[in-house]
C-alpha positions in Angstrom: 13.7 -53.1 -60.6 10.2 -51.9 -61.3 10.9 -48.3 -62.5 7.2 -47.8 -63.6 5.9 -48.2 -60.0 8.5 -45.8 -58.4 6.5 -42.6 -59.0 3.3 -44.2 -57.6 5.3 -45.4 -54.5 6.7 -41.9 -54.0 3.3 -40.3 -54.3 1.9 -42.7 -51.7 4.8 -42.0 -49.3 4.2 -38.3 -49.7 0.5 -38.7 -49.1 1.1 -40.8 -46.0 3.7 -38.2 -44.8 1.2 -35.4 -45.5 -1.5 -37.2 -43.5 0.9 -37.6 -40.6 1.7 -33.9 -40.7 -1.9 -33.0 -40.7 -2.6 -35.3 -37.7 0.3 -33.6 -35.9 -1.1 -30.1 -36.6 -4.5 -31.2 -35.2 -2.9 -32.6 -32.1 -0.9 -29.3 -31.7 -4.1 -27.3 -32.1 -5.9 -29.4 -29.5 -3.0 -29.0 -27.1 -3.0 -25.2 -27.7 -6.7 -25.1 -27.0 -6.3 -27.1 -23.8 -3.6 -24.7 -22.6 -5.7 -21.7 -23.6 -8.6 -23.0 -21.6 -6.3 -23.8 -18.6 -4.7 -20.3 -18.8 -8.1 -18.7 -18.9 -9.3 -20.6 -15.8 -6.0 -19.8 -14.1 -6.6 -16.1 -14.9 -10.1 -16.2 -13.4 -8.7 -18.0 -10.3 -6.1 -15.5 -9.7 -8.5 -12.6 -10.1 -11.4 -13.9 -8.1 -9.9 -16.4 -5.6 -7.1 -14.6 -3.9 -4.5 -16.6 -2.0 -4.0 -15.8 1.7 -1.2 -13.4 2.5 1.8 -14.7 4.5 3.0 -13.1 7.7 6.2 -11.1 7.3 6.5 -9.5 10.7 10.1 -9.5 11.9 11.4 -10.5 8.5 13.9 -8.4 6.4 13.3 -7.1 2.9 16.1 -5.9 0.7 14.7 -3.4 -1.8 16.8 -1.8 -4.5 15.9 1.6 -5.9 14.0 2.2 -2.7 15.0 5.8 -2.0 11.9 7.2 -3.8 9.2 6.3 -6.3 7.8 2.8 -6.4 10.6 1.3 -4.3 9.8 3.7 -1.5 6.1 3.0 -1.7 6.7 -0.8 -1.6 8.9 -0.4 1.4 6.2 1.6 3.2 3.6 -1.1 2.5 5.9 -3.8 3.8 6.8 -1.8 6.9 3.1 -1.5 7.7 3.1 -5.3 7.7 5.8 -5.3 10.3 8.7 -6.1 7.9 12.2 -4.6 8.5 13.6 -2.9 5.4 17.1 -2.5 3.8 16.7 0.7 1.7 19.3 0.2 -1.2 20.0 3.1 -3.6 22.7 5.3 -5.0 20.7 8.3 -3.8 21.8 7.9 -0.2 20.3 11.1 1.1 16.7 10.2 0.0 17.4 6.6 1.1 18.1 7.9 4.6 14.9 9.9 4.6 12.9 6.8 3.5 14.6 4.7 6.2 13.6 7.3 8.8 10.0 7.3 7.6 10.0 3.5 7.8 11.3 3.5 11.4 8.5 5.9 12.3 6.2 2.9 11.5 7.9 0.8 14.2 10.2 -1.3 12.2 14.0 -1.5 11.8 15.2 0.2 8.6 18.6 1.4 7.3 19.8 3.0 4.2 22.6 1.5 2.1 24.5 3.1 -0.8 25.2 0.7 -3.7 25.5 0.7 -7.4 23.3 -2.4 -8.1 24.8 -2.8 -11.6 28.1 -3.9 -10.0 28.2 -7.4 -8.4 31.0 -6.2 -6.1 28.7 -3.5 -4.5 26.0 -6.0 -3.7 28.5 -8.6 -2.4 30.0 -5.9 -0.2 26.7 -4.7 1.4 24.9 -8.1 1.7 26.8 -9.3 4.8 26.5 -5.8 6.4 22.7 -5.8 5.9 22.4 -9.2 7.4 24.6 -8.3 10.4 22.7 -5.1 11.1 19.1 -6.1 10.3 19.1 -9.9 10.2 18.9 -12.6 7.4 17.2 -11.3 4.2 14.0 -13.1 3.5 12.6 -10.9 0.7 14.5 -9.4 -2.2 12.7 -6.9 -4.4 14.8 -6.0 -7.5 13.1 -2.7 -8.2 16.0 -0.5 -9.5 15.7 0.4 -13.1 16.5 3.1 -15.7 14.7 4.1 -18.9 16.6 5.8 -21.7 14.5 6.8 -24.6 17.1 7.5 -27.4 17.1 5.1 -30.4 19.7 2.3 -30.3 21.6 4.0 -33.1 22.0 7.3 -31.3 22.3 6.2 -27.6 25.9 5.8 -26.3 27.2 2.2 -25.7 27.9 3.2 -22.1 24.3 4.0 -21.5 23.0 1.0 -23.2 25.3 -1.2 -21.1 24.2 0.7 -18.0 20.6 0.0 -18.8 21.2 -3.7 -19.2 23.3 -3.9 -16.0 20.8 -2.0 -13.8 17.6 -3.4 -15.2 18.6 -7.0 -15.6 22.0 -8.0 -14.2 21.3 -6.5 -10.8 18.6 -9.2 -10.3 21.3 -11.8 -10.7 23.7 -10.1 -8.3 21.2 -9.9 -5.5 20.0 -13.4 -6.1 23.6 -14.7 -5.9 24.1 -12.9 -2.7 21.0 -14.1 -0.8 19.6 -17.3 -2.4 21.7 -19.8 -0.6 20.8 -18.4 2.7 17.1 -18.6 1.8 17.6 -22.2 0.7 19.4 -23.1 4.0 16.7 -21.4 6.2 13.8 -22.9 4.0 12.3 -19.4 3.6 12.7 -16.7 1.1 11.3 -14.7 -1.9 13.0 -13.2 -4.9 10.8 -10.6 -6.8 11.9 -8.7 -9.8 10.3 -5.7 -11.5 10.1 -6.3 -15.3 7.7 -4.2 -17.3 4.9 -4.3 -19.8 7.9 -4.1 -22.2 8.8 -7.6 -20.8 5.7 -9.0 -22.4 5.4 -6.9 -25.6 8.2 -5.1 -27.3 8.3 -1.3 -27.4 9.4 0.0 -30.8 10.9 3.2 -29.3 12.8 1.5 -26.5 14.7 -1.4 -28.0 17.4 -1.9 -25.3 14.9 -1.3 -22.5 12.6 -3.9 -24.0 15.6 -6.4 -24.2 16.6 -5.8 -20.6 13.0 -6.3 -19.3 12.5 -9.5 -21.4 15.7 -10.6 -19.8 14.2 -10.0 -16.3 11.2 -12.1 -17.4 13.5 -14.9 -18.6 15.5 -14.7 -15.4 12.4 -15.1 -13.2 11.0 -18.0 -15.3 14.4 -19.7 -15.4 15.0 -19.3 -11.6 11.5 -20.6 -10.8 12.0 -23.7 -12.9 15.5 -24.2 -11.6 14.3 -24.2 -8.0 11.4 -26.5 -8.9 13.7 -29.0 -10.5 16.0 -28.9 -7.5 12.9 -29.7 -5.3 13.2 -26.3 -3.5 9.7 -25.3 -2.6 10.3 -22.9 0.2 11.9 -20.1 -1.9 9.4 -18.3 -4.1 10.0 -16.3 -7.3 7.8 -13.5 -8.6 8.0 -11.6 -11.9 6.2 -8.2 -12.0 5.0 -6.6 -15.2 3.6 -3.1 -14.7 2.6 -0.6 -17.3 4.2 2.8 -17.0 4.2 4.2 -13.4 4.3 7.8 -12.5 7.7 7.7 -10.8 9.6 10.5 -12.5 8.9 13.3 -15.0 10.8 11.7 -17.9 8.7 8.6 -17.8 5.5 10.6 -17.6 6.5 12.9 -20.5 7.4 9.8 -22.6 4.0 8.3 -22.1 2.1 11.5 -22.8 4.1 12.3 -25.9 4.8 8.8 -27.4 2.0 6.4 -26.3 -1.3 5.9 -28.0 -3.0 5.2 -24.7 -1.8 8.0 -22.4 -2.3 6.1 -19.2 0.1 6.3 -16.3 -0.3 4.3 -13.0 -0.3 5.6 -9.5 2.8 4.5 -7.6 1.0 4.2 -4.3 -1.7 1.9 -5.6 0.8 0.0 -7.7 3.0 -0.7 -4.7 0.0 -2.0 -2.8 -0.9 -4.4 -5.6 2.7 -5.6 -6.0 3.4 -6.2 -2.3 0.1 -7.9 -1.7 0.9 -10.2 -4.7 4.3 -11.0 -3.3 2.8 -11.8 0.1 0.4 -14.2 -1.7 3.2 -15.9 -3.4 1.9 -15.0 -6.9 4.4 -16.1 -9.6 3.2 -13.4 -12.0 1.9 -9.9 -11.1 0.6 -7.6 -13.9 -0.6 -4.0 -13.7 -3.3 -3.5 -14.8 -4.4 -7.0 -13.5 -6.0 -7.9 -16.9 -2.5 -8.1 -18.4 -2.2 -11.4 -16.5 -3.8 -13.4 -19.3 -1.5 -11.7 -21.8 1.6 -12.9 -19.9 0.7 -16.4 -20.8 0.1 -15.7 -24.5 3.3 -14.1 -25.4 
């Protein structure tokens, strides 16, 4: 065996391997540049070339957390488009008031009390909604909670509650209505994530985790339907910055955020609903966060 040539052979092999790795890196860089250009063009397209809005007159929307705040405002926008509304909330009194206001707009609306964190609650009211209002064509998973204590000091019960309401409820509603949508070849599942579903919030660890979970759920569901060749059921992930829906959220933004900006719920609802009606896969508020949604 030629022991003197072994070091030279090893060096040549290492050099060849190094060159291969360098070529792979350049290929990866070119692929990343291609995707970056594609994403930027897609961003421009979504901003400047709006898709036509679909007609939802006579359809039924199932909206969680719709008694007040953003959920109520989205229900009002949809009702003005002729959509019937199932107002789902634990706050049944305000839910009934919202339903009455929706009926004044000439649509069918009814309030339903449910704890969306529990699959059994969703399973119980789903057939009732479809019996009273008709098959559900649009689900908007809007219900959410925002606890601000650190993960070390918050109780396990509240942490679990936040995950259940913010993330698991999207799964419970989807399980309840998806098959019907597939059978009818019409449907839309939309879930409210958050800016915290794109970039982590250092003061809201569990909240961030739950909202990243919503993002993953939307992406996974969309891909699953695509691979199953189901094109008639749409999926939308929604990523708003903080919205002025309750005093606790507003106080948290004003005290803890560098940019003390809070979005108007009425304007936000209009942007979200119009995005859903255009079958947009991703809706961000402000709209320029759309590009960020592809980069992280």
